[in-house]
C-alpha positions, 0 to 999 in steps of 0.5 A: 670544721677542718683545722678547727683545732689548729685555728683555735690554737692560732687564735689563742696565740694571737689574742694572748699576744695582743693582750700581753703587748697592750697591757704588759701584764703577766699572770701571777704564779698562783694563777698559772699554777691553778690553770696548769692544774686544771689543764692537767686534769682536763688532759687526763679526762680527754685522753681517757675518754678518747681511748675508752670511746674507741673500745667496742665489743665484749670483754674478750674483744676489749682485752685484745684491743688493750693488748694491741695498744700496749704492744703499739706503745712498746714497739713505738717506744723502741722505734722512738728510742732508736731514732733518738726522738726524745734526745732530739727534743731535749736538745731543742729544749736546751737550745730554747732555754739558752735563747731565753737566757741570751734574750734577757741581755740582747733580745733579737726578733729571730730569738723570740720567733725560733724559741716560741716556734720550737716550744709550740711545735715540738710539744707532743700535743701538737702532733697528737692533737693534729692527728685526732683533729684530722682523723675524727674532728676531735679538737679537744687536745688542741684546745688544751694546747691552745691555752698552754700556748696562750699562757706561754705567749703572755710569759714570753712577750716581756722577754722577746716582744711581738716576735713570739706572736709570729710563731703562729705561722709555723704552728699553723703550717706544722699542725695544719699539714699533719691534720690535712694528711690525717684527714686524707688518710682517713678518707682514702686509705684507713678504715674505721678499725684502723682509725679506732686503733690510732685514736685509742693509742693516741688517747692513752698518750694524751692521758700521759701528757696530763700526768706530766703536766701535773708532775705526777709521772716523768715520761719520755713522751716523744719516744712514744709518738711513733706508737700512733703509726705502729698501731694501725699496722698491728690492728691490720695484722691482728684486727680487733676493731 
């Protein structure tokens, strides 16, 4: 089903928001920590599975594929740093944090809507998961993000009120557009070899997201996002799939 991952993400925001409004309850810190740990492990498994499942051929062939992924990550990071993607993401994060602090004194509808929209849409999984959903109907990464966004919604309701739920609109628009664009490219422009390169690279980035969630490694993930665009070009020039 097209856009299944994004629709699942939207449903999590709506249902968790409705629950928080109806009960005015927030999950305990202990429960949030436990869920975070489970989500981190699942993210690592999903990322590795996606990468490994796109390897094929003998060991020499797999070695070439792995080399292309690493080259894509290196060049993608250089491109991301030149575009200052991580710095831009950090500025948005600081802006959202400032809005949260201001809302404790004078909450406004726009504060909750903008803050939640930024946090939901600039997350690396929003981009990576939407691409995977569009290229190969792989919605697992967006399912992980759905749970994360649902917990964030519950936590934010007490501060911003129902305006957090309204952030579901930009989430659907942003992720849905990426998914539909990826689906169009997969059907009309990209061959299975180039799709394999994109999926294998994005899978490794999803794996890195899991490391960040578990606080095992600090990685400037946003700078690496251009890697999924670089990967098909390298695979086209030096076809390993």
